Backbone as CSV, one residue per row, in Angstrom:
resi,resn,N_x,N_y,N_z,CA_x,CA_y,CA_z,C_x,C_y,C_z
1,MET,61.199,-36.946,-39.343,61.224,-36.110,-39.556,60.082,-35.323,-40.759
2,SER,59.690,-36.428,-41.265,58.315,-35.663,-42.422,57.094,-35.595,-41.948
3,ALA,57.373,-35.883,-40.156,55.504,-36.031,-40.094,55.970,-34.237,-38.974
4,VAL,57.033,-33.999,-38.934,57.389,-32.677,-38.156,56.975,-31.996,-38.914
5,ILE,57.330,-31.969,-40.386,57.450,-30.711,-41.353,55.986,-30.834,-41.768
6,ALA,54.979,-31.932,-42.359,53.725,-32.006,-42.277,52.923,-31.279,-41.342
7,SER,53.348,-31.806,-40.232,52.487,-30.712,-39.140,52.901,-29.089,-38.772
8,LEU,54.007,-28.526,-39.566,54.035,-27.184,-39.511,53.424,-27.003,-40.604
9,VAL,52.934,-27.263,-41.996,52.556,-26.828,-42.963,51.245,-27.402,-43.321
10,MET,50.810,-28.131,-42.351,49.119,-28.166,-42.392,48.569,-27.157,-42.302
11,PRO,48.873,-26.691,-40.782,47.570,-25.357,-40.297,47.792,-24.496,-41.162
12,PHE,48.838,-24.089,-41.880,48.491,-23.181,-43.231,47.343,-23.225,-43.944
13,ASP,46.881,-24.420,-44.552,45.987,-24.521,-45.175,44.703,-24.419,-44.447
14,GLN,44.626,-23.958,-43.241,43.361,-24.388,-42.596,43.222,-23.187,-42.702
15,VAL,43.570,-22.048,-42.132,43.409,-20.621,-41.740,42.172,-19.974,-42.260
16,PHE,41.743,-20.224,-43.026,40.680,-19.637,-43.620,38.948,-20.715,-43.059
17,ASP,39.536,-21.523,-42.786,38.218,-22.165,-42.203,37.619,-21.274,-41.038
18,ARG,36.761,-21.859,-41.053,35.175,-21.088,-39.854,35.828,-21.094,-38.790
19,GLY,35.840,-22.832,-38.340,36.610,-23.007,-37.194,37.531,-22.804,-36.724
20,PHE,38.559,-22.629,-37.341,39.601,-22.169,-37.512,40.123,-20.988,-37.228
21,ARG,39.199,-20.217,-37.457,39.614,-18.468,-38.097,39.430,-18.250,-36.685
22,GLY,38.204,-18.139,-35.723,38.242,-17.907,-35.076,39.221,-17.547,-33.696
23,PRO,39.512,-19.209,-33.254,40.867,-19.422,-32.363,42.090,-18.311,-32.619
24,LEU,42.217,-18.200,-34.190,43.688,-17.829,-35.252,43.250,-16.593,-34.416
25,LEU,42.526,-15.775,-34.663,42.079,-13.897,-34.558,42.186,-13.770,-33.348
26,LYS,41.427,-14.486,-32.177,41.468,-14.277,-30.797,43.191,-14.684,-30.052
27,GLY,43.806,-15.683,-31.151,45.139,-15.445,-31.101,46.139,-14.807,-30.731
28,VAL,45.553,-14.020,-32.168,46.875,-13.268,-32.754,46.229,-11.914,-31.513
29,LEU,44.864,-11.713,-31.733,44.666,-10.033,-30.650,45.196,-10.557,-28.888
30,GLY,45.122,-11.662,-28.925,45.703,-11.856,-27.393,47.202,-11.570,-27.082
31,ALA,48.018,-11.662,-28.234,49.314,-11.472,-28.319,49.440,-10.037,-28.691
32,VAL,48.678,-9.440,-29.270,49.368,-8.047,-29.954,49.213,-7.249,-28.101
33,LEU,47.698,-7.923,-27.291,47.704,-7.158,-25.745,48.732,-7.227,-25.412
34,ALA,49.351,-8.939,-25.237,50.293,-8.915,-24.490,51.428,-8.354,-24.759
35,LEU,51.635,-8.137,-25.671,52.955,-7.342,-26.126,52.782,-6.006,-26.054
36,GLY,51.700,-5.371,-26.189,51.406,-4.042,-26.014,51.401,-3.418,-24.700
37,VAL,50.909,-4.453,-23.629,50.997,-4.190,-21.901,52.598,-4.439,-21.708
38,LEU,53.384,-5.137,-22.199,54.729,-5.523,-21.793,55.834,-4.469,-22.464
39,ILE,55.129,-3.285,-23.432,55.711,-2.417,-23.645,55.609,-1.376,-22.680
40,ALA,54.236,-1.576,-22.642,53.540,0.036,-21.746,53.863,0.025,-20.414
41,LEU,54.426,-1.394,-19.208,55.098,-1.563,-18.655,56.159,-1.342,-18.436
42,ALA,57.462,-1.300,-19.931,58.604,-1.296,-19.382,58.434,0.202,-19.648
43,ASP,57.883,1.193,-20.497,58.190,2.112,-20.482,58.104,2.996,-19.285
44,TRP,56.992,2.457,-18.472,56.328,3.494,-17.490,57.505,3.296,-16.671
45,ALA,57.940,2.207,-16.648,59.212,2.266,-15.094,60.438,2.918,-15.918
46,VAL,60.772,2.990,-16.989,62.149,3.458,-16.852,61.972,5.096,-17.012
47,VAL,60.578,5.718,-17.240,60.111,7.155,-17.177,59.835,7.504,-15.538
48,SER,59.624,6.814,-15.130,58.884,6.627,-13.444,60.333,6.894,-12.606
49,LEU,61.636,5.738,-12.926,62.810,6.026,-12.511,63.695,6.750,-13.054
50,ALA,63.448,7.503,-14.351,64.498,8.868,-14.503,63.688,9.911,-13.626
51,GLY,61.862,9.733,-13.840,61.489,10.889,-13.171,61.569,12.755,-13.512
52,GLY,60.599,13.645,-13.362,61.024,14.935,-13.971,60.694,15.006,-15.454
53,THR,61.007,15.869,-15.660,60.122,16.252,-17.318,61.304,16.954,-18.189
54,GLY,60.980,17.229,-19.103,62.442,17.281,-19.640,63.167,16.893,-21.251
55,TRP,64.074,16.975,-21.607,64.849,15.974,-22.447,65.228,15.135,-21.940
56,LEU,65.542,14.473,-20.414,65.581,13.144,-19.644,64.739,12.570,-20.024
57,ALA,63.533,13.303,-19.010,62.044,12.396,-19.525,62.361,11.626,-20.824
58,ALA,62.404,12.665,-21.817,61.831,12.096,-22.853,62.569,11.179,-23.288
59,ALA,64.229,11.345,-22.987,65.019,10.126,-23.136,64.554,9.197,-22.201
60,ALA,64.006,8.982,-21.324,63.611,7.886,-20.849,62.563,7.367,-21.451
61,GLY,61.970,8.032,-22.034,60.768,7.470,-22.940,61.008,7.004,-23.969
62,VAL,62.531,7.154,-24.945,62.540,6.397,-25.782,63.483,4.924,-25.361
63,LEU,64.423,5.754,-24.521,64.901,4.386,-23.747,63.697,3.164,-23.281
64,GLY,62.918,3.611,-22.719,61.590,2.650,-21.821,61.277,1.969,-23.458
65,GLY,61.101,2.252,-24.420,60.444,1.962,-25.442,61.139,0.947,-26.199
66,VAL,62.841,1.222,-26.191,63.590,0.372,-26.639,63.665,-1.465,-25.516
67,ALA,63.587,-0.782,-24.346,63.676,-1.885,-23.818,62.265,-2.761,-22.870
68,GLY,61.285,-2.000,-23.797,59.731,-2.702,-23.868,59.688,-3.559,-25.044
69,LEU,60.499,-3.390,-25.863,60.437,-4.157,-27.195,61.403,-5.088,-27.020
70,PHE,62.502,-5.103,-26.327,63.338,-6.368,-26.115,62.449,-6.948,-24.882
71,ALA,61.764,-6.008,-24.331,61.535,-7.497,-23.020,60.417,-8.373,-23.411
72,ALA,59.534,-7.179,-24.396,58.023,-8.257,-24.980,58.909,-9.470,-25.762
73,PHE,59.872,-9.051,-26.595,60.417,-10.894,-27.082,61.024,-11.416,-26.687
74,TRP,61.887,-11.089,-25.225,62.351,-11.839,-24.425,61.332,-12.384,-23.645
75,LEU,59.792,-12.068,-22.853,59.369,-12.945,-22.335,57.953,-13.323,-23.127
76,PHE,57.895,-13.199,-24.272,57.045,-13.391,-25.211,56.534,-15.074,-25.391
77,VAL,57.464,-15.865,-25.485,56.960,-17.348,-24.844,56.686,-17.907,-23.709
78,PRO,56.496,-17.477,-22.735,55.855,-17.649,-21.686,54.365,-17.036,-21.846
79,PHE,54.528,-16.005,-22.321,53.132,-15.672,-22.932,52.502,-16.191,-23.968
80,ALA,52.981,-16.724,-25.008,52.386,-17.330,-25.797,51.668,-18.619,-25.407
81,LEU,52.130,-19.208,-24.433,51.962,-20.554,-23.996,50.250,-20.428,-22.827
82,ALA,50.564,-19.149,-22.422,49.008,-18.862,-21.568,48.390,-18.460,-22.445
83,ILE,49.013,-17.930,-23.513,47.489,-17.529,-24.771,47.113,-18.918,-25.523
84,ALA,48.098,-19.851,-25.717,47.814,-20.837,-26.293,47.209,-21.827,-25.313
85,GLY,47.179,-21.923,-24.297,45.914,-22.619,-22.996,44.376,-21.840,-23.259
86,LEU,44.849,-20.648,-23.295,42.829,-19.681,-23.665,42.350,-20.608,-24.454
87,PHE,42.761,-20.829,-25.702,42.270,-21.515,-26.997,42.504,-23.034,-27.443
88,LEU,43.171,-24.003,-26.533,43.642,-25.032,-26.705,42.985,-25.770,-27.365
89,ASP,41.755,-26.081,-26.873,40.567,-26.853,-26.927,40.007,-26.410,-28.019
90,GLU,39.505,-25.653,-28.494,39.011,-24.941,-29.218,39.900,-24.849,-30.877
91,THR,41.366,-24.682,-30.645,42.238,-25.131,-31.812,42.221,-26.389,-32.774
92,ALA,42.542,-27.659,-31.428,42.966,-28.564,-31.403,41.400,-29.620,-32.065
93,ALA,40.494,-28.585,-31.574,39.012,-29.416,-32.020,38.821,-29.266,-33.697
94,ALA,39.055,-28.049,-34.082,39.409,-27.631,-35.390,40.139,-28.258,-35.835
95,VAL,41.463,-28.223,-35.803,41.870,-29.179,-36.711,41.490,-30.703,-37.013
96,GLU,41.171,-31.174,-35.510,40.547,-33.176,-35.307,39.047,-33.187,-36.179
97,ALA,38.455,-31.950,-36.154,37.166,-31.796,-37.167,37.579,-32.470,-38.421
98,ARG,38.773,-31.567,-38.963,38.768,-31.518,-40.651,39.799,-32.551,-40.728
99,HIS,40.789,-32.672,-39.986,41.664,-33.910,-40.694,41.723,-35.221,-40.003
100,TYR,40.999,-35.565,-38.790,40.904,-36.375,-38.355,39.380,-36.747,-37.622
101,PRO,38.476,-36.862,-38.559,37.208,-36.751,-38.086,36.561,-37.945,-37.468
102,GLY,37.205,-38.963,-37.729,36.837,-40.308,-36.984,37.252,-40.644,-35.656
103,LEU,38.203,-39.997,-35.074,38.053,-39.847,-33.369,37.157,-39.314,-32.205
104,PRO,36.946,-40.304,-31.496,35.651,-40.219,-30.745,35.874,-38.846,-29.923
105,ALA,35.025,-38.540,-29.199,35.235,-37.493,-28.559,36.026,-37.008,-27.346
106,PRO,37.054,-36.357,-27.473,38.164,-36.517,-26.367,37.623,-35.997,-24.867
107,ARG,38.523,-37.292,-23.973,38.207,-37.705,-22.903,39.350,-37.543,-21.795
108,GLY,39.993,-36.634,-21.863,40.906,-36.547,-21.365,41.373,-36.339,-19.784
109,ALA,42.617,-35.249,-19.502,43.117,-34.737,-18.125,41.414,-33.708,-18.501
110,SER,41.039,-33.613,-17.086,40.051,-32.699,-16.685,40.979,-31.167,-16.847
111,LEU,39.610,-30.471,-16.818,40.186,-29.257,-17.397,40.830,-28.778,-15.883
112,ALA,40.146,-28.789,-14.683,41.419,-28.234,-13.862,42.791,-28.660,-13.628
113,ALA,43.048,-30.102,-14.376,44.553,-30.212,-14.349,44.919,-29.878,-15.661
114,GLN,44.520,-29.734,-16.477,45.003,-28.853,-17.693,45.444,-27.457,-17.197
115,GLY,44.423,-26.903,-16.456,44.481,-25.260,-16.050,45.724,-25.437,-15.098
116,VAL,45.839,-25.783,-14.273,47.011,-26.369,-13.621,48.726,-26.640,-14.052
117,PHE,48.475,-27.562,-15.257,49.774,-27.621,-16.076,49.858,-26.439,-16.807
118,ASN,48.983,-26.038,-17.260,49.423,-24.567,-18.122,49.903,-23.178,-17.537
119,ILE,49.203,-22.894,-16.578,49.500,-21.799,-15.363,50.977,-22.442,-15.044
120,THR,51.282,-23.661,-14.226,52.493,-23.800,-13.941,53.689,-23.748,-14.653
121,LEU,53.283,-24.121,-16.129,54.753,-24.294,-17.183,54.684,-22.828,-17.196
122,ALA,54.050,-21.909,-17.474,54.115,-20.691,-18.210,54.862,-19.681,-16.540
123,LEU,54.334,-20.294,-15.408,55.339,-19.420,-14.714,57.182,-19.978,-14.163
124,LYS,56.915,-21.295,-14.769,58.101,-21.890,-14.770,59.275,-21.020,-15.689
125,VAL,58.741,-20.966,-17.062,59.493,-20.414,-18.288,59.275,-18.861,-17.831
126,LEU,58.516,-18.173,-17.363,58.490,-16.829,-17.057,59.917,-16.630,-15.974
127,GLY,59.834,-17.608,-14.980,60.942,-17.894,-14.240,62.308,-17.794,-14.692
128,LEU,62.144,-18.526,-15.502,63.570,-18.751,-16.514,64.289,-17.835,-17.085
129,ASN,63.460,-17.230,-18.089,63.679,-15.728,-18.889,63.784,-15.309,-17.784
130,LEU,63.373,-14.686,-17.078,63.807,-13.348,-16.012,65.427,-13.890,-15.569
131,VAL,65.270,-15.366,-15.139,66.968,-15.009,-14.524,67.633,-14.998,-15.853
132,LEU,67.619,-15.718,-16.852,68.243,-15.548,-18.261,68.673,-14.090,-18.467
133,LEU,67.463,-13.192,-18.251,67.804,-11.928,-18.597,68.893,-11.075,-18.574
134,PRO,69.805,-10.982,-17.588,70.638,-10.795,-16.989,72.232,-10.827,-18.250
135,VAL,71.926,-12.215,-18.467,73.421,-12.705,-19.318,72.628,-12.780,-20.677
136,ALA,71.871,-12.495,-21.015,71.445,-11.788,-22.490,71.420,-10.320,-22.464
137,LEU,71.683,-9.813,-21.344,72.255,-8.427,-21.781,73.508,-8.126,-21.369
138,LEU,74.696,-9.002,-20.845,75.781,-8.675,-20.755,76.458,-9.943,-21.777
139,LEU,75.943,-10.597,-22.015,76.411,-11.377,-23.480,75.126,-11.859,-24.289
140,PRO,74.703,-10.741,-25.344,73.492,-11.056,-25.935,73.550,-12.894,-26.813
141,LEU,74.712,-12.642,-27.780,74.970,-14.083,-28.683,74.689,-15.242,-27.525
142,VAL,75.185,-15.286,-26.364,75.062,-16.508,-25.339,73.601,-16.739,-25.294
143,GLY,72.960,-15.292,-24.715,71.613,-14.934,-23.750,71.062,-15.757,-25.088
144,GLY,70.924,-15.286,-26.266,69.652,-15.367,-27.459,69.658,-17.007,-27.812
145,VAL,71.015,-17.725,-27.866,71.243,-19.521,-27.802,70.103,-19.837,-26.796
146,LEU,70.522,-19.235,-25.644,69.873,-19.508,-24.284,68.053,-19.449,-24.118
147,LEU,68.077,-18.622,-24.747,66.742,-18.448,-25.078,65.872,-18.998,-26.081
148,TRP,66.665,-19.162,-27.098,66.023,-20.131,-28.301,65.991,-21.477,-27.753
149,PHE,67.051,-21.956,-26.806,66.928,-23.718,-26.689,65.858,-23.252,-25.264
150,LEU,65.652,-22.583,-24.466,64.724,-22.919,-23.721,63.213,-22.335,-23.865
151,ALA,63.022,-21.791,-25.179,61.714,-21.812,-25.866,61.745,-22.804,-26.133
152,ALA,62.393,-23.474,-27.341,62.232,-24.965,-28.288,61.693,-25.756,-26.781
153,ILE,62.687,-26.074,-25.948,61.754,-26.776,-24.770,60.363,-26.580,-24.435
154,SER,60.183,-25.198,-24.216,58.867,-25.026,-23.507,57.652,-25.349,-24.796
155,LEU,57.838,-24.703,-25.609,56.654,-24.678,-26.062,56.536,-26.798,-26.872
156,GLY,58.069,-27.011,-27.049,57.409,-28.115,-27.789,56.812,-28.920,-26.211
157,HIS,57.676,-29.115,-25.303,56.417,-30.142,-24.015,55.101,-29.479,-23.871
158,GLY,55.125,-27.916,-23.526,54.191,-27.247,-23.089,53.046,-27.574,-24.094
159,LEU,52.862,-27.533,-25.395,52.025,-27.274,-26.821,51.593,-29.099,-26.958
160,PHE,52.646,-29.741,-27.023,52.348,-31.266,-27.084,51.870,-31.771,-26.369
161,GLU,52.405,-31.523,-24.815,51.104,-32.346,-23.925,49.761,-31.329,-23.522
162,GLY,49.737,-30.332,-24.169,48.879,-29.495,-23.931,47.392,-29.959,-24.650
163,VAL,48.415,-30.445,-25.916,46.824,-30.874,-26.872,46.814,-32.144,-26.383
164,ALA,48.033,-33.178,-25.910,47.860,-34.453,-25.675,46.717,-35.080,-24.302
165,GLN,46.702,-34.166,-23.396,45.888,-33.740,-22.310,44.621,-33.840,-22.589
166,ARG,44.303,-33.600,-23.861,42.847,-33.523,-24.170,42.018,-34.859,-24.432
167,ARG,43.070,-36.152,-24.028,43.103,-37.181,-24.367,43.541,-38.213,-23.938
168,MET,44.030,-37.728,-22.724,44.854,-38.933,-21.819,45.391,-38.019,-20.621
169,SER,45.440,-38.717,-19.581,45.774,-38.318,-18.323,47.330,-36.912,-18.432
170,VAL,47.177,-36.378,-17.329,48.461,-35.372,-17.800,49.724,-36.211,-17.488
171,ALA,49.905,-37.495,-16.512,50.732,-38.570,-16.751,51.094,-39.130,-17.961
172,GLU,50.422,-39.586,-18.497,49.806,-40.113,-19.703,50.844,-39.294,-21.029
173,ALA,50.399,-38.103,-20.944,50.714,-37.243,-21.846,52.149,-36.980,-21.896
174,ARG,52.816,-37.140,-20.770,54.052,-36.644,-20.623,55.028,-37.935,-20.748
175,VAL,54.592,-38.846,-20.687,55.051,-40.300,-21.281,55.084,-40.388,-22.850
176,LEU,53.691,-40.084,-23.174,54.606,-40.196,-24.862,54.570,-38.826,-25.548
177,ARG,54.849,-37.757,-24.492,55.849,-36.801,-25.014,58.005,-37.267,-24.764
178,LYS,57.863,-38.325,-23.672,59.086,-38.423,-23.751,59.421,-39.220,-24.668
179,ARG,58.576,-40.142,-25.473,58.502,-40.985,-26.293,58.699,-40.712,-27.507
180,ARG,58.403,-39.440,-27.677,58.490,-38.916,-28.987,59.475,-37.700,-29.040
181,GLU,60.072,-37.689,-28.035,61.321,-36.346,-27.877,61.837,-35.680,-28.957
182,PHE,62.213,-36.623,-29.676,62.893,-35.788,-30.812,61.934,-35.001,-31.602
183,SER,61.139,-35.574,-32.166,59.732,-34.543,-32.835,59.535,-33.489,-32.283
184,VAL,59.194,-33.764,-31.086,58.590,-32.648,-30.456,59.480,-31.562,-29.970
185,PHE,61.041,-32.218,-29.618,61.910,-30.888,-29.641,62.017,-30.167,-30.987
186,THR,62.076,-30.551,-32.388,62.478,-29.825,-33.307,61.220,-29.130,-33.739
187,LEU,60.109,-29.836,-33.518,58.851,-28.714,-34.188,58.753,-27.467,-33.058
188,GLY,59.030,-27.472,-32.000,59.459,-26.429,-30.345,60.378,-25.720,-31.464
189,ALA,62.110,-26.256,-31.703,62.717,-25.235,-32.055,62.525,-24.642,-33.065
190,ILE,61.723,-25.318,-34.244,61.286,-24.230,-34.976,60.257,-23.371,-34.652
191,LEU,59.009,-23.171,-34.186,58.376,-22.726,-33.567,58.922,-21.208,-32.345
192,ALA,59.950,-22.055,-32.050,60.620,-21.154,-31.505,61.348,-20.297,-31.403
193,ALA,61.814,-20.368,-32.902,62.761,-19.283,-33.826,61.095,-18.796,-34.602
194,MET,60.129,-18.700,-34.854,59.017,-18.474,-35.620,58.788,-16.976,-34.701
195,ALA,59.246,-17.621,-33.103,58.571,-16.616,-31.945,59.645,-15.707,-31.667
196,LEU,60.420,-15.295,-32.188,61.448,-14.648,-32.296,61.310,-13.815,-33.473
197,VAL,60.479,-13.290,-34.260,60.077,-12.778,-35.554,58.990,-12.088,-35.699
198,PRO,59.215,-10.353,-35.791,58.240,-9.752,-35.219,57.172,-10.152,-36.693
199,PHE,55.827,-9.874,-35.835,54.462,-10.478,-36.811,53.872,-12.141,-36.831
200,VAL,55.400,-12.176,-37.341,55.239,-14.152,-37.664,55.010,-15.225,-35.874
201,ASN,55.812,-13.887,-34.639,55.429,-14.425,-33.506,54.001,-14.616,-32.974
202,LEU,52.890,-13.264,-33.621,51.532,-13.746,-33.245,50.700,-14.649,-33.967
203,LEU,51.416,-15.707,-34.771,50.673,-16.675,-34.448,51.000,-17.970,-34.320
204,VAL,52.148,-17.557,-33.502,52.802,-18.946,-32.971,51.650,-19.726,-31.602
205,PRO,51.096,-19.027,-30.883,50.109,-19.882,-29.974,49.201,-20.561,-30.438
206,VAL,48.333,-20.272,-31.558,47.201,-21.098,-31.992,48.113,-21.272,-33.502
207,LEU,49.024,-21.426,-34.134,49.771,-22.037,-35.095,50.276,-23.344,-34.525
208,GLY,50.822,-22.948,-33.817,51.556,-23.986,-32.926,50.849,-25.316,-32.341
209,THR,49.626,-25.083,-31.260,49.021,-25.446,-30.812,48.470,-26.315,-32.347
210,ALA,47.826,-26.200,-33.233,47.346,-26.739,-34.057,48.587,-27.400,-34.856
211,ALA,49.471,-27.139,-35.170,50.745,-27.977,-35.411,51.071,-29.185,-34.762
212,MET,50.812,-28.738,-33.209,51.095,-30.080,-32.236,49.910,-31.370,-32.229
213,THR,49.217,-30.467,-32.561,47.751,-31.960,-32.779,48.228,-32.298,-33.907
214,HIS,48.486,-31.895,-35.073,49.222,-33.226,-35.965,49.763,-34.009,-35.631
215,LEU,50.948,-33.573,-34.857,52.172,-34.318,-34.788,51.557,-35.725,-34.034
216,LEU,50.647,-34.773,-32.625,50.202,-35.925,-32.077,49.451,-37.143,-32.791
217,HIS,48.715,-36.491,-34.033,48.318,-37.818,-34.297,48.716,-38.175,-35.565
218,ARG,50.028,-38.258,-35.753,50.599,-38.408,-36.682,52.122,-39.193,-36.604
219,GLY,52.111,-39.524,-35.037,53.017,-40.611,-34.677,53.073,-41.997,-35.180
220,ALA,54.289,-42.477,-35.370,54.865,-44.271,-35.759,53.103,-44.785,-34.972
221,ASP,52.854,-44.315,-34.354,51.971,-45.665,-33.490,50.824,-45.285,-33.952
222,GLY,50.004,-44.043,-34.570,49.013,-43.870,-35.148,48.349,-42.806,-34.701
223,PRO,47.349,-42.120,-35.086,46.147,-41.354,-34.095,46.076,-41.668,-32.629
224,VAL,45.948,-40.364,-31.912,45.576,-40.617,-30.845,44.587,-41.107,-30.331
225,ARG,43.435,-42.096,-29.493,41.782,-41.570,-29.139,41.709,-41.310,-28.400
């Protein structure tokens, strides 16, 4: 458990480092853009369905904004995984350069294999979130718990295996993740809770990647080379 806490806290000590600041700002910008697109699409869809002008269209616009905010939070995790994948190598490299300088250059899975993994996982999570959306509308409490649980698994597995693949094959990363499942899920659960908090969620893609990089190198079996 101490490794999980340390892995979560240590990235905040690096937010002003030049090498870390770049991917963090780009990750936040990507998250803001993704949320903005989701809200705009939801607003457009509701207004289009209502049609016409006047108070009905205005009410539909308000409803669209509310629906957009709900959809943005509900669908944020798959977008966070996609954003994390874009800046994963840059983020992990910055963390390793400062905290694990003795590591050799990463020679893991190919960029193509990592890209297939990231895209496949993001699409799977997006599909599951869409399936669970009616449950959340009908049973908000049950839906919220299911969303958090799915996000915990998705962020935990996705981010840990993503950073591990820089130093090993896709299959080896999966085996290592299963061996450290408790720590990976615990850190993923904390990140999932952060993803539900406005503004804090914008930091999750990059800070989550950094935290998983620490967890990768702080296991009982020592730094992964």
